[in-house]
C-alpha positions in Angstrom: 6.7 7.2 -21.7 4.0 5.5 -23.6 1.6 3.5 -21.2 -0.2 0.8 -22.8 -2.5 0.0 -20.3 -3.6 3.5 -19.9 -3.4 3.3 -16.0 -4.8 6.4 -14.5 -3.8 6.0 -10.8 -4.7 3.4 -8.1 -8.4 3.4 -8.1 -8.4 1.4 -4.3 -6.8 -1.6 -2.3 -9.0 -4.4 -1.6 -8.0 -5.8 2.3 -9.3 -9.4 3.6 -10.5 -8.8 7.1 -11.8 -11.3 9.6 -14.6 -8.6 10.9 -15.4 -5.6 8.8 -17.1 -4.0 11.6 -14.1 -3.4 13.5 -11.4 -3.4 11.1 -13.8 -0.4 9.7 -14.1 1.2 13.2 -9.8 1.5 13.4 -9.7 3.0 10.2 -12.3 5.3 10.8 -11.5 6.5 14.9 -7.5 6.4 14.7 -6.7 7.3 10.5 -10.1 9.5 10.4 -11.5 7.5 7.3 -15.1 7.9 6.1 -17.5 5.0 5.3 -18.8 6.2 1.1 -20.2 2.8 0.3 -21.2 -1.0 1.4 -21.9 -4.1 -0.4 -24.1 -7.2 1.4 -26.2 -8.9 2.2 -28.9 -5.5 2.1 -27.1 -5.3 -1.4 -27.7 -8.8 -2.8 -24.4 -10.3 -1.9 -24.9 -13.7 0.0 -20.7 -14.5 0.8 -19.0 -11.3 2.1 -19.3 -8.1 3.3 -17.8 -4.9 2.2 -17.1 -1.2 3.7 -15.4 1.1 1.3 -13.7 4.1 3.1 -12.4 7.2 1.5 -10.6 10.1 2.6 -9.0 12.3 -0.3 -8.3 10.2 -2.9 -7.3 7.4 -0.8 -9.9 4.2 -1.2 -9.8 1.4 1.2 -12.3 -1.4 0.5 -12.6 -3.8 3.7 -14.3 -7.1 3.1 -14.8 -10.3 5.1 -16.8 -13.5 4.9 -20.0 -14.3 5.6 -19.7 -18.0 4.8 -17.6 -20.7 6.3 -15.8 -21.4 3.6 -14.7 -19.8 0.1 -12.0 -17.5 -1.5 -11.5 -14.9 1.8 -11.4 -17.7 4.5 -8.9 -19.3 2.6 -7.0 -16.1 2.5 -7.1 -15.0 6.0 -6.7 -19.0 7.2 -3.1 -18.7 5.1 -2.5 -15.1 6.0 -4.2 -13.6 8.2 -6.0 -9.9 7.3 -4.1 -8.4 4.4 -3.8 -7.2 1.1 -6.1 -9.1 -1.8 -6.4 -6.7 -4.7 -4.9 -3.5 -5.5 -7.1 -2.2 -8.2 -5.8 0.5 -10.8 -7.9 3.2 -12.7 -7.7 2.9 -16.4 -9.5 4.7 -19.5 -9.5 1.1 -21.0 -10.0 -1.7 -19.0 -10.5 -4.5 -21.4 -7.1 -3.6 -23.7 -4.8 -3.4 -20.4 -6.8 -6.3 -19.4 -5.6 -8.2 -22.7 -2.2 -6.5 -22.9 -2.1 -8.3 -19.3 -2.5 -11.6 -21.0 -0.9 -11.6 -23.8 2.4 -10.3 -21.5 1.7 -13.9 -19.8 -0.8 -13.0 -17.0 -3.5 -15.2 -15.4 -7.1 -14.1 -16.2 -9.1 -14.2 -12.9 -12.3 -12.2 -14.4 -12.6 -11.1 -17.6 -14.3 -7.4 -18.6 -17.7 -7.1 -17.4 -19.6 -4.0 -17.9 -21.8 -3.1 -14.8 -24.3 -0.8 -14.8 -27.2 1.0 -12.3 -28.9 4.3 -12.2 -25.4 5.8 -11.8 -24.1 5.0 -14.8 -21.6 2.2 -16.3 -18.1 0.6 -15.2 -16.2 -1.7 -17.0 -14.0 -3.7 -14.3 -11.3 -6.7 -15.5 -8.8 -9.0 -12.9 -5.6 -10.5 -13.4 -3.4 -12.3 -10.5 -0.3 -10.4 -9.8 1.2 -13.4 -7.8 0.5 -16.1 -5.8 -2.8 -14.8 -3.6 -2.4 -10.6 -4.9 -4.6 -9.3 -8.0 -4.9 -6.5 -9.7 -7.8 -5.3 -11.2 -8.7 -2.4 -14.2 -11.1 -0.7 -13.6 -12.8 1.9 -15.7 -15.3 4.4 -14.1 -15.3 7.7 -16.4 -18.0 9.2 -15.4 -19.8 6.9 -12.9 -21.6 8.8 -9.8 -22.3 6.2 -7.7 -20.6 5.9 -4.1 -18.4 3.4 -5.3 -19.0 0.9 -8.1 -22.1 -0.2 -9.1 -23.4 -3.3 -6.5 -22.3 -0.9 -3.5 -25.0 1.2 -1.9 -24.7 4.1 0.3 -23.5 3.6 3.6 -26.5 4.3 6.2 -24.4 3.7 9.2 -23.2 6.2 12.0 -20.5 8.6 11.0 -17.9 8.0 13.4 -14.9 9.5 11.9 -11.9 11.4 14.4 -11.6 13.9 11.6 -9.7 13.9 8.2 -6.1 13.8 8.8 -4.7 15.1 5.3 -4.2 12.2 3.6 -4.5 12.6 -0.1 -3.9 9.7 -2.2 -1.6 6.1 -2.6 1.7 7.2 -3.1 3.0 3.8 -3.9 2.4 0.3 -2.7 5.3 -1.9 -2.0 5.2 -6.1 -2.6 7.7 -8.8 -0.9 9.1 -11.5 -2.6 10.7 -14.7 -1.3 14.5 -14.9 -2.2 15.1 -14.7 -6.1 11.8 -14.1 -7.4 12.4 -10.0 -7.5 13.6 -10.1 -10.9 10.6 -12.2 -12.4 7.8 -10.4 -11.0 9.5 -7.0 -12.0 9.3 -8.7 -16.0 5.9 -9.3 -15.3 5.4 -6.0 -14.4 7.3 -4.7 -17.8 5.3 -7.7 -19.9 2.2 -7.5 -18.4 1.5 -3.2 -17.3 4.0 -2.0 -19.9 5.7 -0.8 -16.8 9.0 0.7 -16.5 12.2 0.3 -13.8 11.9 3.9 -12.3 14.1 3.4 -9.2 16.7 0.0 -8.2 18.6 -0.3 -4.8 20.7 -3.3 -3.8 22.2 -4.7 -0.7 24.9 -2.6 -0.9 22.9 0.6 -0.6 20.0 -0.9 2.1 22.4 -2.9 4.7 22.6 -2.7 8.7 24.7 -5.1 10.7 22.3 -7.9 10.6 20.2 -7.7 7.6 20.1 -6.6 3.9 17.2 -6.3 0.7 17.2 -5.7 -2.6 14.3 -3.4 -4.6 13.8 -2.5 -7.5 10.5 0.1 -8.4 8.1 -0.3 -11.2 6.5 2.5 -12.6 3.7 3.3 -15.8 4.3 5.4 -18.5 3.1 8.8 -16.8 4.6 7.5 -13.4 1.2 8.1 -11.5 1.7 4.2 -10.4 4.7 3.3 -8.7 5.4 0.0 -7.0 8.7 -1.1 -5.3 9.5 -4.9 -5.2 11.6 -6.4 -2.7 13.4 -9.5 -1.7 15.7 -10.2 1.0 19.0 -10.5 1.4 22.1 -12.3 2.9 22.4 -10.8 5.9 23.8 -12.3 10.0 19.8 -12.4 10.4 16.6 -12.1 9.3 15.9 -9.3 7.6 12.0 -7.3 7.4 11.4 -9.1 4.2 12.0 -12.8 5.6 10.0 -12.2 8.5 7.3 -11.3 6.4 7.4 -13.6 3.8 7.9 -16.2 6.8 4.1 -14.8 8.4 2.5 -14.1 5.3 3.6 -17.6 4.0 3.8 -16.2 0.4 4.8 -13.1 -1.1 2.1 -10.5 -0.4 1.9 -6.3 -0.4 4.3 -5.1 2.3 2.7 -1.8 2.9 0.7 0.9 1.4 2.3 4.8 1.3 -0.6 7.8 1.8 0.4 11.1 0.5 -0.1 13.9 2.7 0.8 17.4 2.0 1.9 18.4 5.5 3.3 15.6 6.9 3.8 17.2 10.8 0.0 18.0 10.8 -0.9 14.4 10.1 1.8 12.4 11.8 0.7 14.5 15.1 -2.5 13.8 14.4 -2.2 9.9 14.1 -0.1 9.6 16.7 -2.7 11.7 19.3 -5.3 9.2 17.3 -3.1 6.5 18.9 -1.2 5.4 15.7 2.3 3.4 16.8 5.0 4.6 14.5 8.6 2.8 14.4 10.7 4.0 17.4 13.5 6.3 15.3 16.4 7.0 17.9 18.0 10.4 18.9 21.0 9.7 17.3 19.7 10.4 13.8 18.9 13.8 14.1 22.1 14.8 15.3 23.7 15.1 11.8 20.5 15.0 10.0 21.0 19.2 8.9 24.3 18.3 7.5 23.1 15.4 5.6 19.8 16.8 3.9 20.4 20.6 3.9 18.1 23.2 4.7 14.5 22.4 5.3 11.0 24.5 5.5 10.4 22.4 8.8 11.7 22.9 12.1 14.0 20.2 12.6 12.9 20.3 16.5 9.5 19.2 15.7 10.6 17.1 13.0 12.6 15.5 16.4 10.0 15.4 18.2 7.2 13.5 16.1 10.4 11.3 15.0 10.0 12.2 11.3 12.3 10.5 8.9 13.9 13.3 5.5 15.9 12.4 2.7 16.9 14.3 -0.1 17.8 13.6 -3.8 18.8 15.8 -6.9 14.9 17.1 -7.1 14.2 17.5 -3.5 13.5 16.2 -0.6 10.7 14.2 1.3 9.6 13.5 4.4 8.4 9.8 5.9 7.4 7.4 8.9 6.4 4.1 8.7 3.7 2.6 11.5 4.4 -0.5 13.1 2.5 -3.4 11.7 -1.2 -3.1 12.0 -2.1 -6.0 13.0 -1.5 -9.6 14.8 1.2 -10.9 12.4 4.2 -8.7 11.5 3.1 -8.1 8.1 1.5 -5.3 6.7 2.1 -1.9 7.8 1.6 1.7 6.5 4.0 4.6 5.4 3.2 8.3 5.9 4.9 10.4 3.0 5.4 13.9 2.2 7.1 14.9 -1.2 8.6 18.4 -1.2 10.3 17.7 -5.0 11.8 14.5 -4.3 11.1 11.6 -6.9 12.2 8.8 -5.1 12.2 6.7 -2.0 14.4 7.4 0.9 17.3 5.7 0.3 19.3 7.7 2.6 16.6 6.9 5.8 16.8 3.1 5.4 19.6 2.1 7.5 18.1 4.1 10.4 14.7 2.4 9.3 15.9 -0.9 9.0 17.8 -0.7 12.6 14.3 0.0 13.6 12.9 -2.4 12.6 15.1 -4.5 13.8 14.5 -3.3 16.9 10.6 -4.2 17.0 11.9 -8.1 15.2 14.0 -8.8 18.4 11.5 -7.8 20.9 9.0 -10.8 19.0 12.6 -12.8 18.7 12.3 -13.3 15.1 15.4 -11.1 14.2 
């Protein structure tokens, strides 16, 4: 499909955090990221400190405040640590920005050329919704560690080692009830995205909770973003719990693609990542439901990896518990064996596992 925004993928995801060094320690030691670049007092920035972590083509930017006021403190006071900016790579940042504004987006920063000894980039930013932004990053040919204004990181390398993460597969946005359709329309109008995949509360339902979800994608479908909203159920859904503790709409999770989920999950578990608890009963009929797999079923059961099949192949996935105090943001680890969908057959088991966690927190 045509892609007027000329998006080339997810460039980076920026988190606002309270303590950048402690957050970076977690991602280095537990997830195996390496710090590639730094921005702060030593680079002439007075209000914030940022560390850029990378593994494969996954870039996470962690940004903490250096002053008592300002947008970072305001964000953290309201939402806790969380995703502020989902940035896209593009071949033409100015064109993407112009298209977004013509479609009704609010400008945050007009296209700005930035240069240093490593080359030039162009960056523009719009508001996606509430306190979440999207930046367009045109950085073809730039050879620096991240972007102009960031310096080489000179601290010690304390990474536990690459766990096999390759790219950001998709980013999931949670909306309050009634806002999913309008947000999907926003992405269609401003980024030229199309509806890629849809499920409703008839597809995703347990005894207690349910949700609705529409996945939007850009023209070549390298950028995919599910947009969720809660649906009425007997008890509070995970989406509503997120909204309650995040206060507004926000990024619920980032899915990280691996080429060997067994090795990746095995290492992450050894490093201390806390994943959702999948019951043994899930695996009793798994072989009948998904058919033959390349992986050993006993190993999948041991690591509690979920599997689902569609007309194109199958996928393997697993979800962490929230990675900060509030029950909001978490990660998904995913491997695709041809499948282009999002594990619809796993949703009931996933929701039941999440409901167990909600019950422990007193939020079901």
